[in-house]
C-alpha positions as CSV (number, residue, x, y, z in Angstrom):
1,M,66.3,134.2,120.2
2,P,69.7,135.4,121.5
3,G,72.7,133.9,119.8
4,F,75.4,131.9,121.6
5,Q,78.8,133.6,122.0
6,I,81.7,131.4,123.0
7,P,85.1,132.8,123.9
8,S,88.4,131.0,123.3
9,I,89.2,128.8,126.3
10,S,91.9,126.3,127.1
11,F,92.7,123.7,129.8
12,T,95.3,121.0,130.3
13,V,95.2,117.4,131.3
14,A,97.7,114.6,131.7
15,W,97.5,112.2,128.8
16,W,99.6,109.1,128.0
17,R,100.6,108.5,124.4
18,R,98.5,105.3,124.0
19,G,95.4,107.2,125.1
20,V,95.1,108.8,121.7
21,V,93.9,105.5,120.2
22,A,91.4,105.1,123.0
23,V,90.0,108.6,122.5
24,L,89.3,108.1,118.8
25,G,87.2,105.0,119.4
26,A,85.5,106.2,122.6
27,V,84.2,109.5,121.5
28,A,82.7,108.5,118.1
29,L,79.1,108.8,119.4
30,G,79.6,111.5,122.0
31,A,77.8,112.0,125.3
32,V,74.5,113.8,125.7
33,A,74.7,117.0,127.8
34,Q,72.4,117.9,130.6
35,P,69.6,120.4,130.0
36,Q,70.2,124.1,130.4
37,Q,73.9,123.9,129.9
38,S,75.6,126.5,127.8
39,L,77.3,125.6,124.6
40,E,80.7,126.6,126.2
41,Q,80.1,124.4,129.2
42,V,78.9,121.4,127.1
43,S,82.0,121.7,124.9
44,R,84.4,121.9,127.8
45,D,82.8,119.1,129.8
46,W,82.7,116.8,126.8
47,L,86.4,117.4,125.9
48,Q,87.5,116.9,129.5
49,G,85.7,113.5,129.5
50,A,87.0,112.5,126.1
51,V,90.6,112.9,127.2
52,P,91.7,110.0,129.5
53,Q,93.2,111.0,132.8
54,G,96.2,108.8,132.5
55,G,95.5,105.1,133.2
56,Q,97.8,103.5,130.7
57,S,101.6,103.5,131.4
58,Q,103.9,104.6,128.7
59,D,107.6,105.6,128.7
60,L,106.9,109.1,127.4
61,P,104.0,110.8,129.1
62,L,102.4,113.7,127.2
63,R,100.9,116.8,128.8
64,M,97.7,117.7,126.9
65,E,96.4,121.2,126.3
66,V,93.0,121.8,124.7
67,E,92.1,125.1,123.2
68,I,88.5,125.7,122.2
69,G,88.0,128.3,119.5
70,R,85.0,130.4,118.5
71,L,81.9,129.8,116.5
72,D,81.2,131.8,113.4
73,P,80.0,135.1,114.8
74,R,77.3,135.3,112.1
75,L,75.5,132.3,113.6
76,N,72.3,133.0,115.6
77,L,71.5,129.7,117.3
78,A,68.1,129.1,118.8
79,A,68.0,128.2,122.5
80,C,68.5,124.5,123.1
81,A,67.5,122.4,126.2
82,R,69.7,119.4,125.2
83,M,72.9,119.4,123.2
84,E,75.1,116.5,122.1
85,P,78.8,116.9,121.2
86,Y,80.4,114.3,118.9
87,L,83.5,113.8,116.8
88,P,82.7,114.3,113.0
89,N,83.8,111.6,110.6
90,G,87.4,112.1,109.5
91,S,88.3,114.3,112.5
92,K,90.8,113.4,115.3
93,L,91.4,114.9,118.7
94,W,94.9,115.8,117.6
95,G,96.3,119.1,116.4
96,R,94.0,121.6,114.7
97,T,90.7,119.8,114.5
98,R,87.0,120.4,115.2
99,I,84.1,118.9,117.2
100,A,80.4,119.0,116.3
101,I,77.5,120.0,118.6
102,R,73.9,119.3,117.7
103,C,70.7,120.5,119.3
104,L,68.4,117.6,120.3
105,E,65.6,119.6,122.0
106,G,64.7,123.1,121.0
107,S,62.4,125.2,119.0
108,R,64.8,125.0,116.0
109,L,67.3,122.1,115.8
110,W,70.8,122.9,114.6
111,N,74.2,121.4,114.1
112,V,77.4,123.4,114.4
113,F,81.2,122.8,114.2
114,L,83.5,124.2,116.7
115,P,87.3,124.6,116.0
116,V,89.5,122.9,118.6
117,T,93.3,122.7,118.9
118,V,94.7,119.7,120.9
119,K,98.3,120.2,121.8
120,A,100.4,117.3,123.2
121,W,103.5,118.5,125.0
122,G,106.2,115.9,125.5
123,P,110.0,115.3,125.1
124,A,111.5,115.3,121.7
125,W,114.7,116.1,119.9
126,V,115.2,119.6,118.4
127,L,118.1,120.4,116.0
128,S,120.8,122.6,117.4
129,N,122.2,123.6,114.0
130,N,121.4,123.5,110.3
131,V,121.9,120.1,108.7
132,S,122.5,119.5,104.9
133,M,120.7,116.8,103.0
134,G,122.7,113.5,103.2
135,E,124.6,114.6,106.3
136,T,124.9,112.0,109.0
137,L,123.4,113.1,112.3
138,E,125.4,112.8,115.5
139,M,124.3,113.2,119.1
140,Q,125.5,116.8,119.4
141,D,123.3,117.8,116.4
142,A,120.1,117.9,118.6
143,T,119.0,118.6,122.2
144,Q,116.0,117.3,124.0
145,S,113.2,119.7,124.7
146,E,109.5,119.8,125.3
147,V,107.6,120.3,122.1
148,D,104.0,120.0,120.8
149,W,103.9,116.5,119.2
150,A,100.6,117.4,117.6
151,A,101.9,120.5,115.8
152,E,102.5,118.5,112.6
153,T,101.0,115.3,111.2
154,A,104.4,113.4,111.1
155,S,105.2,111.5,114.2
156,V,108.0,112.7,116.5
157,I,111.2,110.7,116.7
158,A,111.4,110.3,120.4
159,Q,114.4,107.9,120.9
160,P,118.0,108.9,120.0
161,E,118.7,105.5,118.6
162,D,116.2,106.2,115.9
163,W,118.1,109.2,114.5
164,V,121.7,109.1,115.6
165,G,123.7,107.7,112.7
166,Q,120.9,108.3,110.3
167,T,121.2,110.7,107.3
168,A,119.2,113.8,106.6
169,A,116.5,113.1,104.0
170,R,116.3,116.8,103.2
171,P,117.9,120.1,104.3
172,M,116.9,120.9,107.9
173,M,117.1,124.1,110.0
174,A,118.1,124.6,113.6
175,G,115.1,124.6,115.9
176,Q,113.2,122.0,113.9
177,T,111.8,119.0,115.8
178,L,113.0,115.6,114.4
179,R,110.0,113.8,112.9
180,Q,109.4,110.7,110.8
181,G,110.5,111.3,107.1
182,M,113.3,113.7,108.1
183,V,116.0,111.0,108.4
184,R,116.8,107.8,106.6
185,P,119.4,105.0,107.0
186,P,122.8,105.6,105.4
187,L,122.9,104.2,101.9
188,Q,124.4,100.8,101.5
189,F,124.4,101.0,97.7
190,R,123.3,103.2,94.9
191,S,120.9,102.7,92.1
192,G,122.4,100.4,89.4
193,A,124.8,98.7,91.8
194,Q,125.3,95.0,91.8
195,V,123.9,93.6,95.0
196,K,123.7,90.2,96.7
197,V,120.2,88.8,96.9
198,L,119.4,86.2,99.6
199,A,116.2,84.2,98.9
200,V,115.3,82.9,102.4
201,G,112.8,80.0,102.9
202,N,112.1,77.2,105.4
203,G,115.5,75.9,106.2
204,F,117.3,77.2,103.1
205,V,119.0,80.3,101.7
206,V,119.7,80.8,98.0
207,T,122.3,83.4,97.1
208,S,122.3,85.2,93.8
209,T,123.1,88.7,92.4
210,G,121.2,91.4,90.6
211,Q,121.1,95.1,89.8
212,A,119.5,97.5,92.3
213,M,116.8,99.6,90.8
214,A,117.1,102.2,93.5
215,A,119.5,103.3,96.2
216,G,119.0,101.4,99.5
217,G,119.9,101.6,103.2
218,Q,119.4,99.2,106.0
219,G,115.7,98.4,106.6
220,Q,114.5,99.8,103.4
221,T,112.6,97.8,100.8
222,V,114.1,97.9,97.3
223,R,113.6,96.2,93.9
224,V,116.3,94.2,92.2
225,R,116.5,93.1,88.6
226,M,117.9,89.6,88.5
227,D,120.2,88.3,85.7
228,N,117.3,86.5,84.1
229,G,115.3,89.8,83.9
230,R,112.9,88.9,86.8
231,I,112.3,91.7,89.3
232,V,112.2,90.9,93.0
233,S,111.6,93.0,96.1
234,G,113.4,92.6,99.4
235,T,114.7,94.3,102.5
236,V,118.2,95.6,102.8
237,N,120.1,94.1,105.8
238,A,123.0,95.5,107.8
239,Q,125.5,94.0,105.4
240,G,123.9,95.6,102.4
241,D,122.4,92.4,101.1
242,V,118.8,92.3,99.8
243,V,116.7,89.6,101.7
244,V,113.8,88.2,99.8
245,G,111.2,86.0,101.7
246,Q,110.7,85.5,105.4
């Protein structure tokens, strides 16, 4: 039987950010293809159907681009009258991934995996210059540009209020897209410092002090060793206090 040859193809669709969640649930079982379709057509049609055509409003729309790769050229698949694409366990339609296609009707049944790259183009902030670890980021340090959100696993930091005034968690280079884990709040105190601890309950606040077991910034969770030796965990507030409880 002649083998299938599939060239690399790509197409684009409009996709809203929240559509990603819908895709991952909706395509788990796949949709059965019509008889006599080629593997290339089955793959393309299924992917186009798996990607929502908008439908859910979001402040930051993404322009999706799907690239279908090639099967292993050593494969020699038997002719198949009915094929079913599906999303393998552990795979996501995001970044470099894969889909599976199985033959349901043919002289010899088979199941293959096809490499796919899903790009999600949208607005993000790109560094204009190099930034040293611990340096506080200011508005002029980055410019807005269209980037592929799916190029890395870490989420893009899309809003300026989420990075302006934050400090670099590591050295960063000009041209890098700002993503989660690259910035952190400015330190309110360092490890070993005496900090105020606020134990908050229903209608009461108890104030005490303890020794911070790690450096902390606003919004971060830190552990504090109290004077009696007990260790508590709380969230650093804007004043540099550690709030324990609700």
